[in-house]
VOKOLSE-946549 format. One record per residue (C-alpha): residue number from 1; y negated, x, z; residue in three letters. Coordinates in nm, 4 decimals, always signed. Layout:
<rs>
[NUM [Y X Z] ALA];
...
</rs>
This chain:
<rs>
[1 [+1.3688 +0.2548 +1.3724] MET];
[2 [+1.4832 +0.4328 +1.0070] GLU];
[3 [+1.5376 +0.1451 +0.7438] THR];
[4 [+1.8631 +0.2863 +0.6069] LYS];
[5 [+1.9954 +0.1993 +0.9345] ASN];
[6 [+1.8790 -0.1781 +0.8963] LEU];
[7 [+2.1552 -0.4193 +0.7726] LYS];
[8 [+2.0590 -0.7920 +0.8318] THR];
[9 [+1.7629 -0.9919 +0.7529] ASN];
[10 [+1.7328 -1.0023 +1.1458] LYS];
[11 [+1.7566 -0.5962 +1.1819] ASP];
[12 [+1.4533 -0.6465 +0.9173] TRP];
[13 [+1.2343 -0.8776 +1.1171] ALA];
[14 [+1.2784 -0.6938 +1.4370] LEU];
[15 [+1.1559 -0.3549 +1.2203] TYR];
[16 [+0.8570 -0.5490 +1.0875] TYR];
[17 [+0.7866 -0.6863 +1.4549] ARG];
[18 [+0.8405 -0.3193 +1.5712] SER];
[19 [+0.5380 -0.2319 +1.3305] LYS];
[20 [+0.2907 -0.4671 +1.4627] GLY];
[21 [+0.3604 -0.7282 +1.2453] PHE];
[22 [+0.3910 -1.1320 +1.3050] SER];
[23 [+0.7301 -1.2389 +1.1726] VAL];
[24 [+0.8787 -1.5863 +1.1055] ILE];
[25 [+1.1925 -1.7185 +0.9528] PRO];
[26 [+1.1763 -1.8562 +0.6074] ILE];
[27 [+1.4173 -2.0479 +0.3898] GLY];
[28 [+1.4956 -2.4190 +0.2665] LYS];
[29 [+1.2363 -2.6237 +0.4154] SER];
[30 [+1.3077 -2.9193 +0.5705] ALA];
[31 [+1.1642 -3.1334 +0.3028] GLN];
[32 [+1.4445 -2.9713 +0.0597] GLY];
[33 [+1.2432 -2.7720 -0.1467] LYS];
[34 [+1.4761 -2.5508 -0.3621] LEU];
[35 [+1.2149 -2.2652 -0.3511] ASP];
[36 [+1.3553 -2.1146 -0.0059] LYS];
[37 [+0.9920 -1.9954 +0.0515] LYS];
[38 [+0.8989 -2.2311 +0.3487] SER];
[39 [+0.8878 -2.1408 +0.7284] PRO];
[40 [+1.2168 -2.2848 +0.9146] LEU];
[41 [+0.9896 -2.3451 +1.2330] LEU];
[42 [+0.8332 -2.6876 +1.2846] ASN];
[43 [+0.4978 -2.5391 +1.3136] SER];
[44 [+0.3914 -2.1550 +1.2628] TRP];
[45 [+0.0519 -2.1716 +1.3647] GLU];
[46 [+0.0796 -2.0225 +1.7030] GLU];
[47 [+0.2118 -1.6921 +1.5071] PHE];
[48 [-0.1275 -1.6750 +1.3075] GLN];
[49 [-0.2772 -1.6151 +1.6777] LYS];
[50 [+0.0372 -1.4415 +1.8240] ARG];
[51 [+0.3446 -1.2082 +1.7664] LYS];
[52 [+0.6636 -1.3436 +1.8581] PRO];
[53 [+0.8562 -1.1660 +2.0853] THR];
[54 [+1.1887 -1.0135 +2.0162] THR];
[55 [+1.3597 -1.2924 +2.2026] GLU];
[56 [+1.2227 -1.5618 +1.9809] GLU];
[57 [+1.3369 -1.3178 +1.7055] ILE];
[58 [+1.6709 -1.3030 +1.7909] ASN];
[59 [+1.6846 -1.6783 +1.8768] TYR];
[60 [+1.5660 -1.7521 +1.5418] TRP];
[61 [+1.8026 -1.5493 +1.3502] TRP];
[62 [+2.0991 -1.7035 +1.5820] GLN];
[63 [+2.0231 -2.0359 +1.4517] ILE];
[64 [+1.9123 -1.9249 +1.0838] TRP];
[65 [+2.1387 -1.6226 +1.0205] PRO];
[66 [+2.0467 -1.6348 +0.6439] GLU];
[67 [+1.6449 -1.6570 +0.6989] ALA];
[68 [+1.4499 -1.4344 +0.5105] LYS];
[69 [+1.1779 -1.2418 +0.6969] PRO];
[70 [+0.8392 -1.3798 +0.6363] GLY];
[71 [+0.5701 -1.1690 +0.7563] ILE];
[72 [+0.2108 -1.3724 +0.8754] VAL];
[73 [-0.0695 -1.2288 +0.7123] CYS];
[74 [-0.4184 -1.2161 +0.8920] GLY];
[75 [-0.5622 -1.0457 +1.2029] VAL];
[76 [-0.2658 -1.0973 +1.3932] VAL];
[77 [-0.0778 -0.8374 +1.1291] SER];
[78 [-0.3756 -0.6804 +1.0713] LYS];
[79 [-0.2543 -0.7296 +0.7306] LEU];
[80 [-0.3715 -0.8666 +0.3650] ALA];
[81 [-0.1424 -0.8690 +0.0978] VAL];
[82 [-0.2552 -0.8519 -0.2704] LEU];
[83 [-0.0105 -1.0722 -0.4521] ASP];
[84 [+0.0309 -1.0384 -0.7970] ILE];
[85 [+0.1883 -1.2703 -1.0412] ASP];
[86 [+0.0765 -1.1939 -1.3481] ASN];
[87 [+0.1252 -0.8125 -1.3786] PRO];
[88 [+0.0593 -0.7505 -1.7468] SER];
[89 [-0.2554 -0.9320 -1.6937] GLY];
[90 [-0.3837 -0.7894 -1.3899] PHE];
[91 [-0.3108 -0.4580 -1.5201] HIS];
[92 [-0.5568 -0.5265 -1.8322] ALA];
[93 [-0.8353 -0.5792 -1.5638] LEU];
[94 [-0.8299 -0.2349 -1.5142] ASN];
[95 [-0.8635 -0.2754 -1.1227] ILE];
[96 [-0.7664 +0.0600 -0.9359] ASN];
[97 [-0.5576 -0.0540 -0.6612] VAL];
[98 [-0.5257 +0.2165 -0.4238] PRO];
[99 [-0.1688 +0.3494 -0.3664] GLN];
[100 [-0.0575 +0.1699 -0.0205] THR];
[101 [+0.2480 +0.0029 +0.0725] ALA];
[102 [+0.4210 -0.1823 -0.2150] CYS];
[103 [+0.7173 -0.4390 -0.2834] VAL];
[104 [+0.8421 -0.5143 -0.6095] LYS];
[105 [+0.8887 -0.9028 -0.6282] THR];
[106 [+1.0495 -1.1402 -0.9103] LYS];
[107 [+0.7426 -1.2019 -1.0823] LYS];
[108 [+0.5257 -0.9143 -0.9555] GLY];
[109 [+0.3931 -0.7099 -0.6842] TRP];
[110 [+0.2884 -0.7377 -0.3412] HIS];
[111 [+0.0549 -0.4670 -0.2028] PHE];
[112 [+0.0279 -0.4699 +0.1615] TYR];
[113 [-0.3372 -0.3346 +0.3235] PHE];
[114 [-0.4712 -0.2950 +0.6152] ARG];
[115 [-0.7457 -0.5333 +0.7759] ILE];
[116 [-0.9424 -0.5201 +1.1241] ASN];
[117 [-1.0921 -0.8516 +1.0607] GLU];
[118 [-1.0362 -1.2072 +0.9747] SER];
[119 [-0.9807 -1.2235 +0.5842] GLN];
[120 [-0.9755 -1.5631 +0.4023] LYS];
[121 [-0.6950 -1.6181 +0.1363] LYS];
[122 [-0.8967 -1.6036 -0.2116] ILE];
[123 [-0.7730 -1.6589 -0.5752] LYS];
[124 [-0.7846 -1.3508 -0.8334] ILE];
[125 [-0.8696 -1.4949 -1.1430] GLN];
[126 [-1.1088 -1.5299 -1.4320] ASN];
[127 [-1.2122 -1.8293 -1.6708] GLU];
[128 [-0.9023 -1.8090 -1.8183] LYS];
[129 [-0.6399 -1.6528 -1.6204] ASN];
[130 [-0.4809 -1.6255 -1.2870] HIS];
[131 [-0.3719 -1.3049 -1.1851] TYR];
[132 [-0.2713 -1.3555 -0.8173] GLY];
[133 [-0.3913 -1.4250 -0.4692] GLU];
[134 [-0.5060 -1.1875 -0.1650] LEU];
[135 [-0.2904 -1.3294 +0.1095] GLN];
[136 [-0.5076 -1.3673 +0.4020] GLY];
[137 [-0.5507 -1.5917 +0.7135] GLU];
[138 [-0.3353 -1.8681 +0.7292] GLY];
[139 [-0.0722 -1.7208 +0.4717] SER];
[140 [+0.2278 -1.5431 +0.4737] TYR];
[141 [+0.4855 -1.3212 +0.2133] VAL];
[142 [+0.8414 -1.3135 +0.2368] VAL];
[143 [+0.9450 -0.9630 +0.2863] ALA];
[144 [+1.2309 -0.7716 +0.1738] PRO];
[145 [+1.5310 -0.7772 +0.1604] PRO];
[146 [+1.4837 -1.1106 +0.0577] ALA];
[147 [+1.6274 -1.2993 -0.2472] MET];
[148 [+1.4586 -1.5027 -0.4741] HIS];
[149 [+1.5912 -1.7977 -0.5490] HIS];
[150 [+1.5577 -2.0383 -0.8857] ALA];
[151 [+1.4772 -2.3864 -0.8973] GLU];
[152 [+1.8739 -2.4340 -0.9069] ASN];
[153 [+1.9236 -2.2068 -0.6071] GLY];
[154 [+2.0759 -1.9656 -0.8111] GLN];
[155 [+1.9354 -1.5924 -0.7175] ILE];
[156 [+1.7353 -1.4629 -0.9858] ASP];
[157 [+1.5443 -1.1593 -0.8233] GLY];
[158 [+1.5016 -0.9980 -0.5030] GLU];
[159 [+1.2188 -0.8672 -0.2948] TYR];
[160 [+1.2532 -0.4636 -0.2867] ILE];
[161 [+1.0258 -0.1904 -0.1382] TRP];
[162 [+0.9062 +0.0272 -0.3999] SER];
[163 [+0.6524 +0.2302 -0.1504] ILE];
[164 [+0.8038 +0.1335 +0.1929] GLY];
[165 [+0.6171 +0.1352 +0.5346] LEU];
[166 [+0.7816 +0.4617 +0.6328] GLU];
[167 [+0.6784 +0.6058 +0.2967] ASP];
[168 [+0.2798 +0.5768 +0.3116] ILE];
[169 [+0.0224 +0.4544 +0.5291] GLU];
[170 [-0.1131 +0.1641 +0.4494] MET];
[171 [-0.4755 +0.1640 +0.3155] GLU];
[172 [-0.7779 -0.0029 +0.4495] GLU];
[173 [-0.8602 -0.3155 +0.2215] LEU];
[174 [-1.1806 -0.2595 +0.0129] ASP];
[175 [-1.2571 -0.5635 -0.1564] LEU];
[176 [-1.5378 -0.4165 -0.3565] SER];
[177 [-1.2600 -0.3357 -0.6147] ILE];
[178 [-1.2268 -0.7001 -0.6847] PHE];
[179 [-1.5977 -0.7779 -0.6570] GLU];
[180 [-1.6477 -0.8937 -1.0192] ASN];
[181 [-1.3275 -1.1646 -0.9817] PHE];
[182 [-1.4354 -1.3479 -0.6780] PHE];
[183 [-1.7700 -1.3817 -0.8156] LYS];
[184 [-1.6437 -1.5680 -1.0865] LYS];
[185 [-1.4499 -1.8226 -0.8636] GLN];
</rs>
């Protein structure tokens, strides 16, 4: 499936499923959170253990046609995502992030890494600054072509592949590059 032929968020969700990822619909939560980054399912826990079927994805996007694709991190997707919300601060740390699939977000970057064993969520910070998280088991990321919404509901950014899944093979996660920052938590 070529990404240039993908027209809707449902098409993208099916594409991500074809890449081996567990996918869930993301949008405005039932509690009315305006961030529009909450799972629309009553519970998404089972999709941390199994991938949804094509039929489930088609059904979800029939109910919520405007839903954004969310990719579940962890062993189910063999995926951990380095979620950087403070790019200038992170850059100053001189951490050499390997070239891998990468998404530009409103605040920063999502770097996609392949994993073969469970990886918990880890904050990347030092005594003074928070730079982001390594999203692993029990977490998910919003994926392109989703729009980012401000608190007032207006679109103020988007998620865009800067290095797509078709362009490069995902690198395997090497935690040693973050070693100094994990020890300080």
